[in-house]
N, C-alpha and C positions, 0 to 999 in steps of 0.2 A: 755488123752493128755491135755496139758496146753493151754487153749484157753482164749482169752480175746476179749471183744467188745470195740472198740475205734473209735475216729474220727481222720482222718489223717490230719496233719497240713500243710506240705510243701513238695516240691520235694527235693530229695537229689541226689548227683552225683552217677552214677552207675545205674540209673533207679529205685531206691527205693524211698519210701516216708517216711517222718518222722512223728511219733506220739509222743507227749510229754505227759506222764502220771504221776500219783503220784509215780509210781514205777521206773520212769526214762524214758529215750529215747528208742523208739523202731523203728528200721528200717524195713519197711514193703514192701515186693515185691507183685506186682499184684494189688496195690491200686492206687487211684488218689486223690490228695489233695482235701479235702472237703468231702470225702465220709465217711460214717459210715460203718465199716466193722468188721467182726469177723475174728480174726487172730489166727493161730496156732504158738506158740512160738517155733522156731527151734534152737535157740542158745541164751545162756545167759552169759554175761560177766560182769565184775565189773561196767563198765561205760555205757553199753548199751545192748540191746537185739535185736535179729532179728526174724522176723516172716513172714509168708505167708498168704495171704487171702484165707479163706475157704468158706466165705459167704459174699456177698455184701448186707448190710441191707438197705442203702440209697445210690443209685448209683449217680455218677456224670453225668451231661448231656453230658460230653465228652467221656463217656464209650461206646465202641462198643463190639460186640461179639469177644472173643479172636480169632484172625486170625489163631492161631496154630491149633485150632480144625478143621477148614476148610481144613488146609493143612495136616491133619492126623498125627500131631506130637504135641499133647497138652502139653507135658512135657519138650520140649527142651529149652535150654537156648539161650542167644544171641539175643532174640527179646523182650527186656524188656518192650517195649511199644506196644506189640501185642494187648492190650485191650483198646488202646487210639486212638482217631482220630489223624491223622498225624499232622494236624494244631496245636492241643493242645499239642502234644508231643514236638513240637518245643518251645512252651511257657514254658513247664516244664524244658526243657534243658536250656532255657535262664535264668530262675530263679535259677537253680542249678549252672550255670556258674557265675552268679552275686554273689552268696554266696561264691564261690571259689575266685573270684577276691578280695572280701573284707577280707575274713578270712585267705586265704593262700597267695595271692598276696600282700595284704596290700597296695593297691594302694591309692594314696592321695585323699582327699575329692573332689577336682576339677574334677579329672578323673572319680571318681565313680559317681559324679553327672551327668557328661556328658554321661557315660555309661547307667545310669538309663533312660536317655532320648532317647538315640540313639541305644543302643545295641540290636540286633535282631539275631536270628538264621535263616539264609537265605536258602531257599530250593534250590536244584540243578536245572539245566535247564530243565531236563527231569525227572519229579517226577514219582514215582511208587514203586511197591513192588517187582520188579524183577531186582535188580540192582547189586547184588554181583557177580563180575566177577572172584573172587578167593575164593576157599573154601578148607578146610581140613576136611575130614570125617574119623572118627574112623571106624575100622572094628572089630566087635565082633561076634563070631560064624559064620564067613563067610559073614556077612551082614553089609552093611554100616550103620553108625549111627552117632548120635551127643550126646554131653553131656547133661544130664538132668540138668535143671536149678538149680544152686546152689550146684552142685556136680560134681564128676569125673566119675559118673556112665554113661555108654553109653546106649542109647535107639535106637532101629532100626528106620529108616525113609524110607519112599517111596517117599517123596518130600522134597527137601532141601529148607528150608525157605529163602526167599529173594534172592535166586540164580537167575542168568540170565537164560533165557529159555534154552539156549544151554547146560547148566549143567544138568538140569533135563531131557532134551531130551535124555541123555545118558542112562537113566533107569538102573543105576548101582545097584539099589536095587534088580533087577531080576537075578543078577549074584552071584554065590557062590565064594567068595573071601577068603576062608579059606587058611591061610598061609600068609595073608597080615596083617599089623598093622594099616595102614591108607592109604587113597587115597587123593592126592592133585590135584586140577584142576585149571587151569588158562585159561581164555578166552580172546582172543585178538579181534581186529577189524574184522579180518577174521581168522577163525581157532582157535585152542587152544592147550592145552597140558594136558595130564594125567600122573601123576607119581604114581606108586604103590610102597609103602614102605613095603618091606617084601621079600618073595621068588620070584625070577625072573620069575619062571614058572607061577605064578599067573598073572603077568602083561600080559603074552602072551594070557591069556583068553580074554583079552579086545580087541584083534586085530580086531575082527569082529564088535565090538561095536563102537570103536573110529572112527570118520569120516576120510576119506582118507587124508584130508588136515590138520589133527591134528597130533601132536607128541605123542608118547607113550614111557614112560620111566620107569625104575625100579631102586630102591635104597634099599640097605640093611637095614633091620630094626635096630633101635637103633642108627643110625648115623644121628645126627641132623645137623652136619656140612656139608653143601652142596658144598663142594669143588670139583674141577675138578677131574675126575677119579672115583668118588664114585657113579655116576649115569650112568646107562647103557641105551644107546639110542636104542630103539627097532624099532621105526618107526618115520619118520619125521626128522626135523632139531633140535628139542629141543628149538625152539625159538617162541616167540609171538611178535606181533607188534601192536602199537597203534599210531594213527595219531592225532596230536594236532595242530590246526590252520595251516594245510598244511605241517607240519613237521612229518615225520614218525620215530618213535622210535622203534628200534628192540632190543630185550633183551633176555637174557637167561630166559627160561620159569620158572625156579625156583627162579629167582631174584625178587627184590621188584618192585612193581608198585602199584599205587593207586587202590583201590578196586572198587569204584564207577566210571562208565564210564565217568561222567562229571568232576571228581575230578582233573585230570591233567590240563584240560583247566582252570577251576575256580582258582585253586591254583597258577598256573603259571601266570595268569593275575594279581592276587593279589600281587605276589612278584614283577613282572615287574613294577607295579604301585608304589611300595614303595622303590625300590633301588635307590641309588644315586651314580654316579661315578663308579669306578672300583669295582669289586665284588669278594669276596671269598665265595664259596659255599661248606659248610661242610656237610658231609653225602650226597654227590651228587647223589649216585645211578647211574642209567644209563644216567644221564645228563639232565633230564627234565628241571629243573629250570635254571641251568647254560646256557644251549643252548638257551632257550627262552629269557633269559635276554640278552645274547650276540646278538641274532638275532634281537630283537626288540628295544634295546637301543644302540647297538654299543659298549657297555662297554667291557673292558678287563675282562675276567673271569678265575678264577682258581678253579677247583673242586677237592675235596679230598674225598676219599671213601676207606674203608678197604677191599672191595671185588675186587680182580683182574678181575673177570668175569664182574662185573658191570662197571669197568673202561674201559675194552676193548670195551664194548657196548657203553659207553659214547663217546669214541674217534671216533668210527665208526659212531655214530649218529651225532656228530658234523660235520664230514666230509660230510655226506649225506645232512645235512642242509646247508652246505656252510658257516659255521661260524668258526672263530678262537677262540678256547678255550683250555686251558691247563688242563689236568686231570692227577692226580697222585694217586697211591695206597699207602695209609698209614692209620693207625689207628688214628683217629682224636685225641683221648686222649693222644697219644704219640708224637704229633707234638711239636717241640721245639719253633717254632715261626710261625706267619702268614706273608705272603708276604704283602707288602703295598697295602691297599685297602681302599675305602671309606665306603663300606658296607660289612658286613658279613651276609650271609644267612645260617640259620641252619634249617634242617628238620630231627631231630634225631629220633631214635626209641622211642617207647612209654615210656621207662624209663627216657627219657629226657636227659639233659646235665650233664655230669660228672663235679664236681667242677673244675677239671683241665682244662676243656674246657672254663668254665666261666673265669678262670684266664688268659687263653690264649687270649681270646677275649679282656679282660680288658687291657692286656699289649700290644695290637696291636695298630695300628694307626687308626683303623676304627672309623668312627663317627656315624654309624648307624648299628643296628642289626635288621634283619627281621627274625622272628621266626615263623616257621610252625609247628603245633603240633596237634596230634589227641588225646591228653589226657589233660583235663583241670587241673588236680591236679599237674602234673609235669610241665605244662606250667606256672602255677601260682607260683610254688616253684622256678622255674628258673627265672621268672620275678622278684621275690623278690631279688634273688641273683644278677641279673643284676643291679637292682636299688641300691643295696649295693655296687656295683662295679663301680658306676659313670654313670649309664644310667637311663633315665627316659622314662616310657612308654608313647607313643604318641597316639596310637590307637590300638584297637582290633576289629577284624571282625570274625564272626563265620559262618560256613556253615554246613548244615545238610547233610553231605556226607555219613552218615550211617543211613538212615531213619529207624525208628521204633526200633533202638537199642539205648543204652545209650550214644553212642559216638558222639562227635562233632569235627569238624576240625576248628582250630583257626589259624589266621594270626595276628601277633602283630608286631609293629615297636617300637624300643627303640633308643633314641638319646643320645649321650654322652653329659653330662652337665658339 
């Protein structure tokens, strides 16, 4: 095997670290900047290589025993900072984000100087290692599993890392799920839902395992589009609910909701603080941001979302909250124009904003854009596009709503200049 001993220089986005050697840049998984490590090279390209730590020669004071070993799943991915203290993982995320702000976002010197002084990755209200309320588990050989780090190979698990206790309490690893492709689990404030993707008879095996207040559903394998009629409801209502500052949001169990239990409160507060005047909420989902803005500022709000199921939930949630807000079903990328508004709020998928959406915003009357993002690279790419379209970044705040993973949640505001 191709091994090399090196000193790691700096953190990189995605949870890796960077080592600069005479032979070029190496992105290393499992290391902490400042450490001397022995690395196995797993990939070599023209401009860089990738490797994984096989031995720590000089450990960082911020290193802890890999948590995945205690969880019984030492090889799984998605816990990039399993070997780092939580506090230091946030510092590594901060440094990686600052690099993206400069390199991809190309923010001006004044903003970068201010970010160097002020920018932090803020922990959630309730910190801990059992926060993930939504998981997707692969099924191989009848057993639940997760992808091995850096691959699409599935490894069996008896404990789902970072999952809320209610998910691990199901003990799905004890059940033969032969005939299923994967299992999707969503936990609400009370109850939850389990969807088995595969043969319907497999889902019926879980009837005695899933708590009575939960929903149990089945969906045919290979169908990624979760449209109405493709999911069979076996038990329960197929809904989950979450309460945010006294407002209850009820939504389709397979619909989008923030994964960390504190995220909806934290992000909606951040958006409410930043909006000015009337608001357009693009990618509004089940109406979280739009409804909290309307409720707490009194603004007129128009929400747009491509999912008819999500819009139905948003309308019902607005009525339950006692607020007036308009919600329409439409693909944001296909909108011809935006209604007059002072602020446009965007919370797009991880892929970020299509250039057509940037043009749509730029051609509108809005004076401010509030951008919520869970991906630093696409956030910075879109920030540059907004700046090229006549907007200037005023502030960026980050929250560690995916603890011990490489992900960070960002809120940024951009004003028209």
